[in-house]
N, C-alpha and C positions, 0 to 999 in steps of 0.2 A: 495417167489418163489424159487423153487428148480431147479438146473441146472445140466445137465450131465457133467461129468468131461472132456469129449472129446469135449466140446463146443469150438468153435473158440474164442480165447481171444479177437480177434479184434472186436467182436460183443458185448462184455460186456457193452460197453458204450451205445449201442442201448437200451439194457434192462433198464439201469438206467434212460434214458430219458423217456422210456415208462412208467415205474412205477411212475416217478415223474409227468408225464402228467396226468395219471389216478388219482393219489392221490390228485392233486391240482385242478382238474376239470377245466383246462384251456380252454378258448374259442378257437375256431378255427377248424382245421380239426379234424375229428373223431380220437381220440387217439387209438393206437393199443397196445394191451398187447401181449408180446412175451412169448410164452409157448412152451415147447417141445412136439412134437407128439411122437407116438409110436416108430418111427424110430430114435428118438433123434434129428431130424432136428427142427429148429425153425419154428414156424407157427405164423401167425398173427391172432388176434382175437379182435373184437371191445370190448373196456372196458367201453364205455359210449355211449349207443345208443341215448342219448338225447343231445350229444354235437353238437355244431353249426358248420356250414360249411362255414361261411363267413370270417374267419380270416386266418392269416398265420399259417403254420404248427407249432405244438408244439413238434414235434419229427422228426427224420430223415426218418421215414417210410412214404411213400406216401399214401394218402387216396384213395386206389383203392379197387375194389370190385370183379371183375373177376380175375384180376392179384393178385398175392400174394406179398404183400409189403415186407415181410421178405426175401423171395427168391430173389426179385429184389435187396434188400440191400446187401445180401450176394454176389450176382453175381457182383454187382458194385465194392465191395471191392476186389473180386478176379480178376476182370479185371485190377484194379489199381495195383494189385500184379503180373500181367502178366500171368494169367491163359491161357495156350495155347489152351484149349478146347473151351474157350469162345471168344478169340480174333478174329477169323475169322468172327463170327456173329457180333461182335461189330464193326469191321472195315467196314464190308459191310453195316451196319446200317448207319454209318457216311457218306459213299459214297452216299447212297440214300438220306440222310438228306441234304447233300450239294446241291444235284440236286433239292430237294424240296424247298429250300430257294427261288426259282424262281416261285414256284407254286402259282396259284391263282391271284387275289382274287376270291372267289366263293360266289355267292349270288343268291337267288331265283329271284331277280330282273333282272337277266341276261337272263332268258328264252325268247325265241322269240315269244311264244304264251302267251295268257292271260287266266287265269282260268275263269270258269263260273261266279264267283263272281265279276269279273272285277278288282280284287285286285291282283297284281303280288306278293305281300307279301305272298300269299297263295301258299303252295307247291302243285305241280301238276305233276303227272306221268301217263303214259299209260301202261296198261297191256301188258307185253312184249311178251306174246304168242298169241296175237290177231292180225289178219291180215285182209286186205281189202277183202270183200266178192266178189268172182269171178262171182257170179250169179247176181249181181246188177250193174247198170250203175255207180252209185256213190261210190260203194264199201261198202255201209252201209246196215245193221249193220255189224261190223267186226265179223269174225269167229275165233274160237280157234284152234290152232295147238300146242298141248302140247309139250313142249320141244324145239320148234323152235322159236328163238328170232327174232322178227320183228325189224330190225335196226332203224325203225322210232321211236321206244320207247326210244332209246338211243341218240337221237339227242338233240341239244340245245333248242329245243322247250319245253323240259320237264326238271324236276329237279333231276331225279333219278341219272343219271350219274354224275351230278355236286355234289350231296350230297356224292356220293361214293368217288369222287376225294378229296373233303374237308376232309372227314373222314380219308382217307389214308394219306393225307398230314399231318394232325394234329397228327395222331398216330406216324408217322415216326419222326416228329420233336420233339414231347414230349418225346419219348423214347430216342432220341439222346441227348436231353437236360438232361434228368435224368442221363444217364450213363456217360456223358462227362462234365456236369456242364457248358456247353458253352451257354451263354445267347442268342446268335444269333438265336439258334433254338427255344428257348422259346418265343422270341420276335415275330418271324413270326407265330408260332402256335397261340399265343394269338391274333394277328391281324386277322387271319383267323376265329377264334372263334367269335370275336366281330362282324365281318362283317356278319356272317351267323345268329347269335343268338341275338345280343345285339343292334347294331347301328340302330336307328329308320328308317334310310333311306334305309337300306339293309336287315334287319332282316326277318327271316321267322316267320310267325304267328304260334303259337303253336297248330296246328291241322293238320289233314290229311283228310279233307273233300273231296279232289279231288285226292286221291291216287289211282293209277292203274285204271283209268277210261277206258271205252271201247267205242270208237267212234260209235255212232248210238245206243248205249244201255244204258249206265249209266255214270254219271259224276265222280263218285268215288265209291270205294268199301272198305269194311272192310279188304279185302285181301291186300289192299295197305299198311296197317300198317306194313307189314313185311319190307317195305322200311326203316323204322326207327329202325330196329334192330341194325343199325350202331351206334345208340346212346350209346350202351353198351360200345363200344370201346372209344367213345368220352368222356364218363364220366370218364373212367380210365385215359385217356389222360389229362383231367383237373386236376385229382389228382396228376399226375406226374409234372404238371406245378406249383403246389402249392408254392414251395419255391422261385420261380422266382420273381425278382423285376418287371418283365413285366406283372405279373398277380396279380391284386390288389384285395383288399377286395370288392370293388365295382363290379369288374368283376365277382367274385365268387358269390356275392349276386344276380347279374343279371341272371347268369346261374341258380342259385337255383330257382329263380322266374319262369324262362322260363320252366324249367323241371317240376316244380310243376304244372304249368298250363297245360302242355302237359299230365302229369299223370292224372290230373282230366278229361281231354278230353278223354283219353283212356278208363277210367272207366265209363264214363257217356254218351258218344255219341252213336248214332245208329251204326256207323261204328265200334266203339270200342266194343260194345256189340256183334256185328256180328262176329268179329275176335275172341273174347273170346270164342265163341261157336264152333270155328273151331276144327275139330277132328284130324287134321294132324299137319305137321310142323308149319303151321300158328298159331295154338293154342299154341304150345310149345314156339315159339318165341314171341308171345304176352305175355305169362307169364313172359318170361325172361326180356322183356322190363319193365313191370309193377314192377317186383321185384327189378330190378336194379335202376329204377327211385325212387322207394319208399325208398330204402336204401340211395340214394344220397340226398334226401330231408328230411332225418331223420324221416321217418315214418316206422320203422321196423315192427310195428304191421300189416301193410298192406302186407308187404313182407311175413311175417310168415303165415298169413292167406291164401294167394295164394298158397304158397308152400305146406301147409298141407292139405288144402281143395280141391285144384284144380289140382296142378301138380301131386300129387300122383295118382289121378284118371286118369290122362292122361297116366301115365306109365302103369296103369292097362289095359287101352283100346288100347294103341298104340304099346305095345311090347308083343310078344308071348313068351311062355316058352322057345322056342328054339332060341330066339333072333331076329326073323323076325319082321319087322315093316310093317304090312299089308297095311296101308294107303299109305305108301311111295312106296310100291311095285306095286301099281296101276299106277304109273307114267311112262312116257316114258324114264325118266332118273332115274330109281329106285335106282341104287347104289348111285348116287350123292345125291339124296334126302334122302336116308337112312342115309348117313353120315351127311348131313345137320341137320336132325332132332335130331340125337344123339348128335351133337355138341350143339344144343339148350338145351338138357337135361343135358349135362355136365356143361354148363354155369349155369343152375339152381341149380345143385348140389353144384357147387362152391359158388354161392350166398347164398345158404342155410346155409353154414357154419357160416355166419355172424349172423344168428338168431337161431342157434342150431337146424336146421332141417337137418337130415341126409338122403339125397337121394341116396348117393353112395351105401349104403347097403340095401336100401328099396327094398322089393320084393312084388309083388302082391300075392294074395291067391294061384294062380297056379304056383308061382315060377318065374315069369318074373321080370326082372330088368335091370338096366343099364349095368351091367357087362355081362349079357347074350347077349344084343344087341351088345356090343363091341366085344365079342368073335365071334359072327356070322359074322360081317363085316371083322374082322381081318383074317378070314380064306381065304379071297380072295386077300390078299395083294400081294402075289408073283405071282398070276395068275388071275387078274381081268377079263380076257376074259372068264373065266369059270363061271362067275356070271350067274345064270340060269334064271334071269328075264330080262325084257326089259331095255336096256341102249343104247340109240341112239348116245351118245357122249362119247368119251374116257374120263375116269376119271383119274386124276393125283393122284395116291395113296400116294404120299408124303404129301398130305393134311391130311393124317391120323396121322401125327406126333403128333399134339396136343392131339388128343384122346388117342393115345398110351402112351404118357408121363403121362397124368392124370391117366390112368389106371395102369400104372407101379407104381405110387406113392400110389394111393388109395387102390389098391388091392394087393400090395406087392407080385407080381408074376413075376418071371424071364421071363416068356413066352412073356410078352409085350416088354421087352428089346430085346429079340430075334427077335420079329417082326419088331421092329425099325431098327435092323441091316439089314433087308431085303429091306428097303427103299433105293432108289438110294443115295449113300453117297454124291455125288456131289451136290445133291439137299438139303441135310440136314445139312452139316457141317457149312454152313454160314447162315443158316436159322435164322431169328431174334427170332423166338419162342424159340430157345435154351436159350435165355437170360431170359425167363420167368420161367424156372424150375431150381431146384437145379443142380448145375454142378456135373457131375459124378467124 
């Protein structure tokens, strides 16, 4: 392996561990090979697609898929060295993690309603844009008001808000553990994961037969599968917990089993097939889930097939040459949904790096691609009110930070850094996402 002379010496030991792990074929987390990219930064790349996921880590790089393990390791070392650009985000993360130590527990068994199956272990949610029918005495069947969330869908009767809280808590704790090495964070994160996914008394069954049902119409829909896009973050959080004494081989194996069963359901169930056929953000995030789950359970061939055969065709149909995303522009919150859909494509592009599929530079026959979609949205960062399509709710443009950072790195264009500077500084300086990318 060849290294640039300006490589940080402090990371040479990382490389030695990576090469040793790959050469020895050690069981455990997927080993990562550290290679220089065109900019000279270290990048992570799986060196053994067949490695098992059930053991303890064989290297210092976490087994993550959307996040970049090498960038995390670099930032961790720089935080320990007092990097002033990263310290505000790190300190804020620990503040949030300390509060999160009191969060939970969260379980599908906690909902106050019972799914049509009669089994509370089954996840259940209600379509959030569906409201009681004003024309009927009992309010049934519910009617759609796109963009307007019915508070009923976010109550304790359903699992959606609870799943979000669990995901947010686990992510916060896992990141805090990784960057601080404090076991108290890993211990609570592991407890939350076991309660939701593993413990027979409290676990969620690995399917979404009753996701985003509509009272008076349907018990569950393929559309409900977007609820579990949260699993992508959870999978990376599991990777961050790998070195902890509170996350065992049995825990990892149980999560592997649950995720594989859910992946099989996604690919074979009527709801899964329905969501796979969705032409908008629902199809994009379906692909992202399938690809991430496939990577997690060591089935890279499934991930590569989806990325090459399906996701590229979605880019062809969902993005115009000028960067517009027409199916998202049909919505009442078209700017928000355009951002959401592009985030899904960026997640897929990142995941594609693990199986040598380049979506970052892919273009359709008429020249449409992810960069065009990025540039179209970025043009409204400093004046979102000038967005010419329907947007019934104010959009926080600082949510563009992740997209802009990925674009800055992947397209090597100063314009994205300039757009980042237009974001409210107070909203960005302590943003935890700063810990995900190379420090400037």
